[in-house]
TORGUVO-970360 format. One record per residue: x, y, z of N, C-alpha, C in turn; residue number from 1. Coordinates in steps of 0.05 Angstrom, whole numbers, plus 5000, padded with zeros to 4 digits. Atoms other than C-alpha are relative to their C-alpha. Layout:
REM residues N
> nx|ny|nz|cax|cay|caz|cx|cy|cz|num
> X|Y|Z|X|Y|Z|X|Y|Z|NUM $
...
This chain:
REM residues 86
> nx|ny|nz|cax|cay|caz|cx|cy|cz|num
> 5014|5020|5014|8940|3374|2106|5016|4974|5001|1 $
> 4986|5026|4998|8957|3300|2114|4999|4986|4973|2 $
> 4999|5015|5026|8979|3262|2052|5000|4970|5006|3 $
> 5002|5029|4996|8962|3188|2047|5019|4987|4980|4 $
> 4983|5016|5017|9011|3138|2019|4982|4979|4986|5 $
> 5015|5021|5014|8984|3090|1966|5002|4973|5014|6 $
> 5001|5026|4986|8963|3023|1994|5018|4980|4987|7 $
> 4984|5020|5014|8999|2983|1941|5025|5011|4987|8 $
> 4976|4988|5011|9057|3029|1926|4994|5017|4975|9 $
> 5003|4983|5023|9067|3077|1868|5002|4983|4974|10 $
> 4998|5015|5026|9056|3053|1796|5027|5006|4988|11 $
> 4974|4995|5013|9119|3046|1754|4999|5025|4982|12 $
> 4999|4976|5017|9141|3109|1717|5003|4992|4971|13 $
> 4998|5005|5029|9129|3107|1642|5013|5024|4987|14 $
> 4987|4978|5014|9174|3148|1597|4981|5009|4978|15 $
> 5018|4988|5019|9132|3195|1554|5011|4996|4972|16 $
> 4992|5005|5028|9135|3176|1480|5001|5025|4983|17 $
> 5000|4975|5014|9124|3248|1459|5025|5017|5006|18 $
> 4978|4982|4992|9176|3288|1498|5024|4984|5011|19 $
> 4978|5018|4989|9220|3229|1523|5009|5009|5028|20 $
> 4995|4992|4972|9217|3259|1594|5027|5014|5003|21 $
> 4975|4985|4997|9274|3308|1585|5000|5020|5023|22 $
> 5003|4982|4977|9248|3349|1644|4991|5028|4993|23 $
> 5008|4973|5008|9230|3411|1604|4970|5002|4994|24 $
> 5028|5001|5006|9159|3390|1587|4983|5004|5025|25 $
> 5017|4995|4976|9103|3414|1634|4986|4975|5010|26 $
> 5012|5025|4992|9076|3343|1636|5019|4981|5014|27 $
> 4980|5016|4987|9140|3317|1668|5001|5006|5030|28 $
> 5001|4997|4971|9140|3306|1743|5024|5015|5011|29 $
> 4976|4986|4991|9210|3335|1749|5001|5029|4993|30 $
> 5002|4972|5007|9190|3401|1718|4989|5016|5024|31 $
> 5010|4985|4976|9182|3455|1773|4972|5011|4996|32 $
> 5027|4990|5005|9116|3479|1740|4980|4977|4995|33 $
> 5019|5022|5003|9085|3409|1738|4976|5003|5018|34 $
> 5025|4997|4985|9013|3409|1761|4987|4973|5001|35 $
> 5011|5027|4998|8988|3343|1788|4972|4998|5010|36 $
> 5028|5002|4992|8917|3361|1805|4983|4989|4977|37 $
> 5017|5014|5020|8857|3334|1766|5000|5014|4973|38 $
> 5000|4985|5025|8857|3390|1713|5028|5010|4993|39 $
> 4973|4990|5003|8933|3398|1714|5012|4992|4973|40 $
> 4984|5006|5024|8986|3376|1664|4988|4975|4986|41 $
> 5010|5022|5016|8966|3329|1608|5016|4996|4974|42 $
> 4985|5006|5024|8988|3302|1541|5003|5024|4982|43 $
> 4998|4977|5017|8974|3368|1507|5023|5019|5008|44 $
> 4976|4986|4992|9030|3399|1548|5024|4989|4985|45 $
> 4979|5013|5016|9076|3349|1514|5000|5009|4971|46 $
> 5003|4991|5028|9049|3367|1446|5009|5029|4996|47 $
> 4992|4972|5001|9057|3441|1460|5031|5003|5002|48 $
> 4971|4999|4997|9129|3431|1484|5014|4991|4975|49 $
> 4987|5011|5024|9147|3388|1424|4997|5019|4976|50 $
> 5004|4981|5022|9117|3439|1375|5019|5024|5003|51 $
> 4982|4978|4996|9158|3495|1407|5029|4992|4994|52 $
> 4973|5010|5004|9221|3452|1406|5006|4997|4970|53 $
> 4996|5005|5028|9212|3434|1332|4991|5023|4981|54 $
> 5009|4976|5014|9185|3503|1311|4977|4993|4981|55 $
> 5024|5007|5015|9118|3474|1287|4975|5007|5015|56 $
> 5022|4992|4983|9071|3512|1333|4974|5002|4985|57 $
> 5027|4999|5011|8997|3502|1318|4995|4978|4980|58 $
> 5004|5020|5020|9008|3444|1270|4981|4978|5009|59 $
> 5017|5021|4990|8974|3393|1315|4970|5008|5000|60 $
> 5027|4991|4998|8911|3434|1327|4988|5005|4972|61 $
> 5010|4995|5028|8905|3455|1253|4993|4973|4987|62 $
> 5005|5026|5011|8910|3382|1233|4975|4987|5012|63 $
> 5023|5011|4986|8859|3362|1285|4974|5013|4989|64 $
> 5024|4986|5010|8809|3415|1261|4994|4992|4971|65 $
> 5003|5008|5028|8821|3396|1188|4987|4972|4998|66 $
> 5011|5027|5000|8806|3322|1204|4970|5000|5008|67 $
> 5028|4998|4992|8741|3341|1239|4983|5010|4977|68 $
> 5016|4988|5022|8718|3383|1180|4997|4981|4977|69 $
> 5001|5019|5022|8733|3326|1131|4984|4975|5006|70 $
> 5013|5025|4993|8693|3273|1168|4977|4994|4982|71 $
> 5022|5004|5020|8628|3280|1129|4984|5026|4998|72 $
> 5017|4975|5003|8587|3337|1100|4972|4995|5011|73 $
> 5028|5001|4990|8519|3353|1128|4981|4993|4977|74 $
> 5019|5007|5022|8464|3319|1087|4979|5022|4996|75 $
> 5020|4980|5006|8415|3364|1052|4972|4988|5004|76 $
> 5026|5011|4993|8344|3356|1077|4979|5021|4994|77 $
> 5023|4982|5002|8275|3386|1068|4999|5017|4975|78 $
> 5004|4981|5023|8265|3447|1024|5025|5002|4984|79 $
> 4974|4997|5015|8339|3452|1006|5003|4977|4980|80 $
> 4997|5023|5018|8339|3381|0977|4979|5003|4977|81 $
> 5021|4997|5020|8273|3395|0940|5007|5021|4979|82 $
> 4994|4978|5018|8297|3461|0911|5023|4993|4981|83 $
> 4979|5009|5017|8360|3428|0883|4991|4982|4977|84 $
> 5011|5018|5020|8318|3378|0845|4984|5015|4979|85 $
> 5019|4986|5017|8271|3430|0814|5012|5025|4989|86 $
């Protein structure tokens, strides 16, 4: 398979603000398990790595789910609303 070089060069490398590119995160290009395809490594690999490093596994997703549930309660409609009034 032939690889094409970018027409305008490679974009500058940005240091990840989550894992600071220490090379151990799966979202780091220097990691041997880095996956650069469309569905490959992403920001959640950094979050997972940081949670393992700080011994806070699952805290991000639990907070995310809690925020979704607190957005707004479902309004009562129809018979349910009528039955509460009577």
